[in-house]
C-alpha positions in Angstrom: -49.3 -60.6 48.9 -47.4 -60.1 52.1 -44.8 -57.3 51.9 -41.5 -58.1 53.7 -40.3 -55.2 55.9 -37.4 -53.3 54.4 -34.2 -53.6 56.3 -33.0 -50.3 57.9 -29.4 -51.3 56.8 -30.4 -51.4 53.1 -30.0 -47.6 52.6 -26.7 -47.7 54.3 -25.6 -50.5 52.1 -26.6 -48.5 49.0 -24.8 -45.5 50.2 -21.7 -47.5 50.9 -21.7 -49.1 47.5 -22.3 -45.7 45.8 -19.4 -44.1 47.7 -17.1 -47.1 46.8 -18.1 -46.9 43.2 -17.5 -43.1 43.1 -14.1 -43.5 44.8 -13.1 -46.0 42.2 -14.4 -44.2 39.1 -13.6 -40.6 40.1 -9.9 -40.8 39.2 -10.7 -42.3 35.8 -13.3 -39.6 35.1 -10.9 -36.9 36.1 -8.3 -38.2 33.7 -10.8 -38.4 30.9 -11.9 -34.8 31.5 -8.3 -33.5 31.7 -7.4 -35.2 28.5 -9.5 -32.6 26.6 -7.6 -29.8 28.3 -6.2 -27.1 26.0 -3.5 -25.8 28.4 0.2 -26.7 28.3 -0.2 -28.0 31.8 -2.5 -30.6 33.5 -5.5 -28.6 34.9 -8.7 -29.7 36.5 -11.2 -28.5 35.6 -10.0 -27.4 32.2 -10.3 -23.8 31.3 -10.5 -24.5 27.6 -11.3 -27.6 25.6 -9.3 -29.1 22.9 -8.2 -32.4 21.2 -4.6 -31.2 20.9 -3.2 -34.0 23.2 -4.9 -36.7 21.1 -3.4 -35.1 18.0 0.0 -34.9 19.7 -0.3 -38.6 20.5 -1.3 -39.8 17.0 1.1 -37.4 15.3 4.2 -38.2 17.3 6.6 -41.0 16.5 7.8 -41.2 20.0 4.3 -42.4 21.0 3.1 -44.2 17.8 6.2 -46.5 17.5 5.9 -47.8 21.1 2.2 -48.3 20.6 2.8 -50.3 17.5 5.4 -52.4 19.2 3.1 -53.0 22.2 0.3 -54.1 19.8 2.7 -56.5 18.0 4.0 -58.0 21.2 0.5 -58.3 22.6 -0.8 -60.0 19.5 2.1 -62.6 19.5 1.6 -63.1 23.2 -2.1 -63.7 22.7 -1.5 -66.3 20.0 1.2 -68.2 21.8 -0.5 -68.1 25.2 -3.8 -69.1 23.8 -2.4 -72.1 22.0 -0.1 -73.2 24.9 -2.7 -72.4 27.6 -5.6 -74.2 25.9 -3.5 -77.3 25.2 -2.2 -77.3 28.8 -5.7 -76.8 30.2 -7.1 -79.7 28.2 -4.2 -82.0 29.2 -4.5 -81.0 32.9 -8.3 -81.3 33.0 -8.9 -84.3 30.9 -5.6 -86.1 31.6 -5.3 -88.8 34.2 -1.6 -89.2 35.2 0.6 -89.0 38.3 1.9 -85.6 39.2 -1.0 -83.7 37.6 -1.6 -81.5 40.6 2.1 -80.4 41.1 2.3 -79.8 37.3 -0.9 -77.7 37.4 0.6 -75.6 40.3 3.8 -75.2 38.3 2.0 -73.9 35.2 0.0 -71.3 37.2 2.8 -70.3 39.5 3.7 -67.1 37.5 0.3 -65.7 38.5 1.1 -65.8 42.2 4.7 -64.8 41.8 5.6 -61.1 42.1 6.2 -59.7 38.7 9.4 -58.1 39.7 10.8 -61.4 41.0 9.9 -63.0 37.7 11.4 -60.1 35.8 14.7 -60.5 37.6 14.9 -64.2 37.0 14.1 -63.8 33.3 16.6 -61.0 33.0 19.4 -63.2 34.4 18.3 -66.0 32.0 18.0 -63.9 28.9 21.2 -62.0 29.6 23.1 -65.3 29.1 21.6 -65.7 25.7 22.0 -61.9 24.8 18.3 -61.5 24.4 17.9 -58.5 26.7 16.8 -55.5 24.6 15.3 -57.7 21.9 11.6 -58.0 21.2 12.0 -61.8 21.4 12.6 -61.5 25.2 9.3 -59.7 25.6 7.5 -62.2 23.5 8.7 -65.0 25.7 8.3 -63.2 29.0 4.8 -62.0 28.3 3.8 -65.5 27.2 5.1 -66.8 30.5 2.9 -64.3 32.4 -0.2 -64.6 30.2 -0.4 -68.4 29.7 -1.4 -69.2 33.3 -4.4 -66.8 32.9 -5.5 -68.7 29.8 -5.1 -72.0 31.6 -7.3 -71.0 34.5 -10.1 -69.6 32.3 -10.1 -72.6 29.9 -9.8 -75.1 32.7 -12.8 -73.6 34.4 -14.8 -74.1 31.2 -13.6 -77.7 30.8 -14.6 -78.6 34.3 -18.2 -77.4 33.7 -18.4 -79.2 30.3 -19.9 -82.6 30.3 -17.2 -85.1 29.4 -19.8 -87.7 28.5 -20.3 -85.9 25.2 -16.7 -86.5 24.3 -16.9 -90.1 25.4 -20.0 -90.5 23.2 -18.1 -89.1 20.2 -15.2 -91.5 20.9 -17.5 -94.5 21.3 -19.0 -93.7 17.9 -15.7 -93.9 16.2 -14.3 -90.4 16.3 -10.5 -90.3 17.1 -9.0 -88.2 19.8 -8.1 -85.2 17.6 -11.4 -85.3 15.7 -13.3 -85.3 19.0 -11.1 -82.4 20.3 -11.7 -80.4 17.1 -15.4 -81.0 16.6 -16.7 -81.5 20.2 -14.4 -80.1 22.8 -13.2 -76.9 21.2 -16.7 -75.7 20.1 -17.9 -76.2 23.7 -15.1 -74.2 25.2 -14.6 -71.6 22.4 -16.2 -68.7 24.3 -13.7 -69.3 27.2 -10.8 -69.6 24.8 -11.8 -66.2 23.3 -12.0 -64.7 26.7 -8.6 -66.1 27.7 -7.1 -64.7 24.4 -8.6 -61.2 25.1 -7.3 -61.1 28.7 -3.9 -62.3 27.5 -3.8 -59.5 25.0 -4.8 -56.9 27.5 -2.3 -58.2 30.1 0.6 -58.1 27.6 -0.3 -54.7 26.3 -0.4 -53.2 29.8 2.7 -54.9 31.2 5.4 -52.4 32.3 7.7 -54.2 34.7 8.9 -56.8 32.3 9.4 -54.1 29.6 11.6 -52.1 32.0 13.8 -55.1 32.9 14.0 -56.8 29.5 13.4 -54.1 26.9 16.6 -52.2 27.3 17.1 -48.8 25.7 16.3 -50.0 22.1 12.9 -51.8 22.9 10.4 -49.4 24.3 6.8 -50.4 24.7 3.9 -47.9 25.3 3.7 -48.6 29.1 7.5 -48.2 29.4 7.3 -45.0 27.4 4.6 -43.7 29.7 6.6 -44.6 32.7 9.6 -42.7 31.4 7.4 -39.7 30.6 6.1 -39.7 34.2 9.6 -40.1 35.6 11.3 -37.4 33.6 8.6 -34.9 32.5 5.0 -34.0 32.9 3.4 -34.4 29.5 -0.4 -33.9 29.2 -0.4 -36.4 26.4 -0.4 -39.0 29.1 -4.0 -38.1 29.9 -5.1 -38.7 26.3 -3.2 -42.0 26.2 -4.7 -43.0 29.6 -8.2 -42.3 28.3 -7.6 -44.5 25.3 -6.2 -47.3 27.5 -9.5 -47.1 29.5 -11.7 -47.2 26.4 -9.9 -50.0 24.5 -10.3 -52.7 27.2 -13.9 -51.8 27.7 -14.5 -52.2 23.9 -12.6 -55.5 23.8 -14.3 -57.0 26.8 -17.7 -55.8 25.5 -17.0 -57.7 22.2 -16.0 -60.7 24.2 -19.2 -60.5 26.2 -21.2 -60.3 23.0 -19.4 -63.3 21.6 -20.1 -65.3 24.7 -23.7 -64.3 24.7 -24.1 -65.3 21.0 -22.6 -68.7 21.7 -24.8 -69.2 24.7 -27.9 -68.3 22.7 -26.9 -70.6 19.8 -26.3 -73.4 22.3 -29.7 -72.9 24.0 -31.4 -72.8 20.6 -29.7 -76.0 19.5 -30.6 -77.8 22.7 -34.4 -77.1 22.3 -36.4 -79.9 20.9 -38.0 -79.3 17.5 -41.8 -79.4 17.0 -41.6 -82.8 15.3 -39.9 -84.4 18.3 
């Protein structure tokens, strides 16, 4: 076997990638380490180790209540954006009508629009209906922001799914909604789950809309963290930041496992049996 000569640039490429990865991960690792600091102030490296800031987070109403509100808003946003985004993706991908491209651009425009511009527009709109400061304003605003993400993810899955399977089901007598429920949705279910997970994380982490639309009475966890950074230096933030790093990793790992299990089931179902 002929060995190909190793490129002299390969070690440089590995070194560059390692430095880039270290540059990206170092701040996160520092925050994780500092979260176990026992001092009243943020110190690195910690002189003593403790879980006091995690206890302070879970035992304080000023942190727990915003967290529960953020979870509730993120869950409602996930449900609404998944339903609306999946339906829109199916209509835009499988539909054949005039104006489909402009309509698709309109649906995904919140993704390319600066969040602060969108927040100002929604503030002016919701202020006319006296919704500013109400959780409903955040439900609607977060759904507007998260739905385009679901549309993009589900549309990508639909474009790679063979539409001939749906046509075969229709030709065998299945109606549109029966085909949608028994053929289309099972094929794109992993992408729907991925879109729902990303919508949840996007809503839970959103701070700009909460600042503009939450008012003094509606404080989400990101808004509470922003206020804490602005007015005081609380080491509890390091514990919360560590949890906000761990939770997305866990959620995305579960989503990856779900997608892998669906892919394995699909490959098993597509294999011919011994009798065939």
